[in-house]
C-alpha positions in Angstrom: 42.9 -53.5 -71.5 44.3 -50.2 -70.3 44.0 -49.2 -66.6 41.2 -46.2 -65.5 43.7 -45.0 -62.7 46.9 -45.1 -60.7 48.3 -45.0 -57.7 50.7 -41.9 -56.4 53.6 -44.1 -56.8 52.5 -45.4 -60.1 51.9 -41.7 -61.2 55.1 -40.7 -60.1 57.1 -43.1 -62.0 55.2 -42.7 -65.1 55.5 -38.9 -65.0 59.4 -39.2 -63.9 58.7 -37.0 -60.7 58.6 -37.8 -56.8 55.2 -38.9 -54.9 55.2 -35.6 -52.8 55.0 -33.7 -56.1 52.1 -35.9 -57.3 50.2 -35.0 -54.2 51.1 -31.6 -54.6 49.7 -31.5 -58.1 46.6 -33.4 -57.1 46.0 -30.8 -54.4 46.5 -27.9 -56.7 44.2 -29.4 -59.4 47.0 -30.0 -62.2 46.1 -33.8 -61.7 42.9 -35.1 -61.3 42.1 -37.8 -58.8 39.9 -39.8 -56.2 40.1 -41.3 -52.8 39.3 -45.0 -52.3 37.1 -46.1 -49.2 40.4 -46.8 -47.5 41.5 -43.0 -48.2 44.2 -43.9 -50.4 44.9 -41.3 -53.6 44.3 -42.5 -57.2 45.0 -40.3 -60.3 42.9 -40.9 -63.3 44.5 -42.2 -66.4 43.3 -39.1 -68.4 44.8 -36.6 -66.0 48.0 -38.5 -66.3 48.1 -38.9 -70.1 47.2 -34.9 -70.2 50.1 -34.1 -67.5 52.4 -36.3 -69.6 51.7 -34.9 -73.0 52.0 -31.3 -71.7 55.2 -32.2 -70.2 56.6 -33.9 -72.8 55.5 -30.8 -75.2 57.1 -28.3 -72.6 60.3 -30.2 -72.5 60.5 -30.5 -76.3 60.0 -26.8 -76.5 62.2 -25.7 -73.6 64.1 -28.4 -73.1 64.8 -28.3 -69.2 67.7 -30.5 -67.8 66.7 -33.7 -66.1 69.4 -32.8 -63.6 67.8 -29.6 -62.7 64.2 -31.2 -62.5 65.5 -33.7 -60.3 67.4 -31.3 -58.1 64.2 -29.3 -57.9 62.1 -32.5 -56.7 65.3 -33.3 -54.2 64.4 -29.8 -52.8 60.8 -30.4 -52.2 61.6 -33.6 -50.6 64.3 -32.0 -48.4 61.7 -29.4 -47.6 58.9 -31.9 -46.4 61.8 -34.0 -44.5 62.8 -30.4 -42.4 59.2 -29.9 -41.7 58.5 -33.4 -40.5 61.8 -33.1 -38.3 60.7 -29.7 -37.1 57.5 -31.1 -36.1 59.3 -33.8 -34.4 61.3 -31.4 -32.5 58.5 -29.6 -31.2 56.7 -32.7 -30.1 59.8 -33.8 -28.0 60.0 -30.2 -26.6 56.2 -30.2 -25.6 56.7 -33.8 -23.9 59.6 -32.7 -22.0 57.5 -29.7 -20.9 55.1 -32.2 -19.8 57.5 -34.3 -18.0 58.9 -31.3 -16.4 55.3 -30.2 -15.0 54.7 -33.8 -14.0 57.7 -33.5 -11.8 56.9 -30.2 -10.4 53.3 -31.6 -9.4 54.9 -34.7 -7.7 57.1 -32.3 -6.0 54.2 -30.1 -4.7 52.4 -33.3 -3.7 55.3 -34.5 -1.7 55.6 -31.1 -0.2 52.0 -30.9 0.9 52.3 -34.3 2.5 55.1 -33.0 4.4 53.1 -29.9 5.5 49.8 -32.2 6.4 52.2 -34.5 8.4 53.6 -31.4 10.4 50.4 -29.8 10.8 49.2 -33.2 12.1 51.9 -33.4 14.8 51.2 -30.1 15.6 47.6 -30.6 16.0 48.2 -33.7 18.4 50.5 -31.4 20.2 47.8 -28.6 20.6 45.3 -31.4 21.8 47.4 -33.0 24.1 47.9 -29.4 25.8 43.9 -28.5 25.3 43.5 -31.9 26.9 45.7 -30.5 30.0 43.9 -27.5 30.0 40.4 -28.9 30.4 41.3 -31.0 33.2 42.3 -27.7 34.8 39.4 -25.8 33.7 37.1 -28.5 34.4 35.7 -27.3 37.8 35.3 -23.7 36.4 33.2 -25.0 33.4 30.8 -27.0 35.5 30.3 -23.8 37.8 29.7 -21.7 34.9 27.4 -24.3 33.1 25.4 -24.2 36.6 25.0 -20.5 36.7 24.3 -20.3 33.1 21.5 -23.2 33.4 20.0 -21.2 36.2 20.2 -18.0 34.6 18.2 -19.4 31.6 15.8 -21.0 34.0 15.2 -17.3 35.3 14.6 -16.2 31.8 12.0 -19.0 31.2 10.1 -17.9 34.6 10.0 -14.5 33.1 8.8 -15.6 30.0 5.6 -16.8 31.9 2.2 -15.5 30.9 1.7 -14.7 34.8 4.9 -12.1 34.6 3.9 -10.9 31.1 2.9 -7.5 32.6 6.7 -6.5 33.4 8.3 -3.7 31.4 11.5 -4.3 29.3 13.5 -2.3 32.1 11.7 -4.2 34.8 12.8 -7.6 33.3 16.1 -6.6 33.1 16.5 -5.6 36.5 14.8 -8.8 37.9 17.3 -10.8 35.4 20.0 -8.8 37.1 19.0 -9.3 40.8 18.6 -13.1 40.0 22.0 -13.4 38.2 23.9 -11.7 41.3 22.0 -14.3 43.5 23.2 -17.0 41.1 26.6 -15.9 41.5 26.8 -16.3 44.8 25.6 -20.1 44.7 28.0 -22.8 44.2 26.8 -26.5 42.4 26.0 -27.8 45.7 23.0 -25.8 45.9 21.2 -27.1 42.7 18.8 -29.0 44.8 17.1 -25.7 46.0 17.7 -23.1 43.6 14.5 -23.5 42.0 13.0 -22.1 45.7 15.8 -19.4 45.7 14.9 -18.1 42.1 11.2 -17.9 42.9 11.8 -16.2 46.2 14.3 -13.8 44.4 11.9 -13.1 41.7 8.8 -12.3 43.9 10.6 -10.2 46.3 12.0 -7.8 43.5 8.4 -7.7 41.6 6.3 -7.4 45.0 6.3 -3.4 44.9 5.4 -3.2 41.2 2.7 -6.0 41.2 1.1 -3.8 44.5 1.3 -0.7 42.5 0.0 -2.5 39.1 -3.0 -3.8 41.0 -3.9 -0.4 42.5 -3.5 1.2 39.1 -5.8 -1.6 37.4 -8.3 -1.1 40.0 -8.5 2.7 39.5 -8.6 1.8 35.6 -11.3 -0.2 35.9 -13.1 2.2 38.1 -12.3 4.7 35.6 -13.7 2.7 32.7 -16.9 2.1 34.5 -17.4 5.7 35.4 -17.0 6.8 31.5 -19.4 4.4 30.7 -22.0 6.3 32.4 -21.4 9.3 30.5 -24.6 10.2 28.3 -24.5 8.8 24.9 -24.2 12.0 22.8 -21.0 13.0 24.9 -18.3 13.8 22.1 -14.6 12.6 22.3 -13.1 15.7 23.7 -15.7 15.6 26.5 -14.8 11.9 27.0 -11.0 13.1 27.3 -12.0 15.8 29.7 -13.9 13.3 31.7 -10.9 10.8 31.8 -8.9 13.7 32.9 -11.1 14.7 36.0 -11.5 11.3 37.0 -7.7 10.5 36.9 -6.9 14.3 38.9 -9.5 13.1 41.6 -8.3 9.6 42.2 -4.4 10.6 42.4 -5.7 12.4 45.7 -6.9 9.5 47.2 -4.2 7.3 49.2 -2.9 4.3 47.7 -5.2 2.0 50.5 -8.6 4.0 49.5 -11.2 1.4 49.6 -13.1 0.6 46.2 -16.4 2.1 47.2 -14.4 5.4 47.9 -12.8 5.3 44.5 -16.0 4.7 42.6 -17.5 7.6 44.6 -15.0 10.3 44.2 -14.9 9.2 40.3 -18.7 9.5 39.6 -18.7 12.9 41.4 -15.9 14.0 39.4 -17.8 13.8 36.4 -21.4 14.7 37.6 -21.2 18.2 36.6 -20.0 17.1 33.1 -22.7 14.7 33.0 -25.3 17.4 33.6 -23.8 19.7 31.2 -23.6 16.8 28.5 -27.4 15.9 29.2 -28.6 19.5 29.3 -26.8 20.0 25.9 -28.6 17.1 24.5 -31.8 18.1 25.8 -31.4 21.5 24.1 -30.5 20.0 21.0 -33.4 17.4 20.8 -35.9 20.2 21.7 -34.7 22.7 19.1 -34.5 20.1 16.5 -38.2 19.0 17.5 -39.1 22.8 17.2 -37.4 23.0 13.8 -39.2 19.9 12.7 -42.8 21.5 13.6 -42.3 24.3 11.0 -44.4 24.0 7.5 -42.2 22.4 4.8 -42.0 25.7 3.2 -39.6 26.9 6.0 -36.5 27.9 4.8 -32.7 27.0 6.3 -32.8 30.7 7.7 -36.4 30.1 9.2 -35.0 27.1 11.1 -31.8 28.6 12.3 -33.9 31.7 13.5 -36.2 29.8 15.5 -33.5 27.6 16.9 -31.8 30.7 18.2 -34.9 31.9 20.0 -35.5 28.6 21.3 -32.1 28.2 22.6 -32.7 31.6 24.4 -35.8 30.6 25.7 -34.2 27.2 27.2 -31.6 29.1 28.9 -34.3 30.6 31.0 -35.4 27.2 32.0 -34.1 25.2 35.2 -31.5 23.0 34.9 -33.6 19.9 36.0 -36.2 20.5 33.4 -37.3 17.3 31.2 -38.0 17.3 27.2 -41.8 17.5 27.5 -41.4 20.8 29.9 -39.0 22.2 27.2 -41.3 21.4 24.0 -44.1 22.9 26.1 -42.0 26.1 26.7 -41.2 26.2 23.1 -44.9 25.5 21.7 -45.7 29.4 21.6 -42.2 30.0 19.5 -43.3 27.3 17.1 -46.6 28.6 16.7 -45.7 32.1 16.1 -42.8 31.1 13.4 -45.5 28.8 11.8 -47.9 31.7 11.6 -45.3 34.2 10.1 -44.3 31.5 7.5 -47.7 30.6 6.6 -48.5 34.5 6.5 -45.5 35.1 4.1 -46.5 32.0 1.8 -50.1 33.3 1.9 -48.4 37.0 0.8 -46.5 35.1 -1.9 -49.4 33.3 -3.3 -51.5 36.5 -3.7 -48.6 38.3 -5.4 -48.4 35.4 -7.5 -52.2 35.0 -8.2 -52.6 38.9 -8.8 -51.1 39.2 -11.9 -53.3 36.1 -13.3 -56.3 38.0 -12.0 -55.4 41.2 -13.9 -54.9 39.3 -17.0 -58.2 37.7 -16.4 -60.2 41.0 -15.8 -58.7 42.4 -19.1 -59.4 39.3 -21.1 -63.0 40.2 -20.2 -63.3 43.7 -22.3 -63.7 42.1 -25.8 -66.5 39.6 -24.4 -68.2 42.7 -22.8 -68.5 44.8 -25.6 -69.9 42.2 -27.7 -72.6 41.4 -24.9 -73.5 45.5 -24.9 -73.6 45.2 -28.6 -75.9 42.2 -28.3 -78.0 44.2 -26.0 -78.2 47.3 -27.8 -76.0 49.3 -25.7 -73.5 50.3 -28.1 -73.1 50.0 -31.8 -71.0 47.6 -33.9 -68.9 50.3 -34.5 -68.2 50.8 -31.1 -67.7 47.4 -30.4 -65.4 46.4 -33.1 -63.3 49.7 -32.4 -59.8 48.8 -31.2 -59.0 52.1 -29.9 -61.9 52.0 -27.4 -61.1 48.5 -26.9 -57.4 49.5 -25.9 -58.5 52.5 -23.8 -60.8 50.1 -21.8 -58.2 47.2 -21.4 -55.8 49.9 -20.1 -58.5 51.5 -17.5 -59.3 48.1 -16.6 -55.5 46.9 -16.0 -55.0 49.9 -14.1 -58.1 49.8 -11.7 -57.4 46.1 -11.0 -53.7 46.5 -10.1 -55.0 49.4 -7.8 -58.0 47.4 -6.5 -57.1 43.2 -6.3 -55.4 42.2 -3.4 -55.0 38.8 -4.9 -57.5 36.8 -2.5 -60.3 37.6 -5.1 -62.3 34.8 -6.8 -62.5 34.9 -11.1 -66.1 35.9 -10.7 -65.3 38.8 -8.4 -62.5 39.9 -10.7 -65.0 39.7 -13.5 -67.5 42.0 -11.8 -64.9 44.5 -10.5 -63.6 44.5 -14.3 -67.1 45.3 -15.8 -67.8 47.9 -13.1 -64.5 49.6 -14.6 -65.5 49.4 -18.0 -69.3 51.0 -17.2 -67.5 53.7 -15.6 -65.6 54.4 -18.3 -68.5 53.8 -21.0 -70.2 56.6 -19.0 
């Protein structure tokens, strides 16, 4: 039974060519093959027969020399061997470079070790020198630590709440004074340093504290005095009162008693308090007067009354009470109220007068019909439009001249009929 495939060596022997040529032909597609699970190339029998037949026909047609064919195959094998040789040389070169790099790394590592050893020796020499210097400076460091400790204790004392009122500049001055005092002390003074620091701080802040207490007392007295201002005091008035109190207190000596300070503060704003109370009284009285006006009162009416009230209140003494001020303004309120009511009545009359005239004119036709029923005029006269128009015009003109606006509809009707009777006669 014929075999279905051949190995590369068998195919090369069958075709009379080299194994590399078989692989190249398989890669180019001239030979068909496949790879086994182990990765070996196998050439199919049909493909091998096709190539063998074609080669034979080509050889018969061209008649190539076997020596030339073998030489060409040898050239191909030599080319492959040259490629393999170049690859081996390149690998050797890379290995040599790697060895050289490894040697350089080892040399650098040894150099670093030598440098580290030198640094260690230098460090040991420096440490020995530093140890000697520490021994020489130990006493000085102990003194500096002592001073730094008590300077820190001073800062802690200054940070206490009882000294929170000190300003930044005052704190710096206290700290500077304590630092100078600490600089005079030695380590042997440690047991009594707390007392020394406290005494130094107290002596430095004593004048400031005394001044602060005086200022606080005067501020409290000023605040209490300002509370006594009338509730209607404006911000500018409060500022003015505070300025008056401050100026008055500045004139007193630092050892002035509390009652003296309070008396001076109250006296300083007494006149301003009276002015504010007077203004509030005037404002309340004028507002009350404006509220008494009828609801028809305009803003102009209220403003006019306020101006008159201000002029009237200016004549009253300073100690007048609110009831007396209202009583004094009562006549002005009544007079303004009467003027407004009269004005509104006049407006009402002016508003009603056209309505009453229209009412009177509407009576012309009815009155003509009534006269016709009574036989006073004929039907032609009763239905005469020209006569009716003349009567309506006469009634309109007569009512406009005679009516005031206060008449009742019955009075208007009577006046209109009287005018028509006069015209018909």
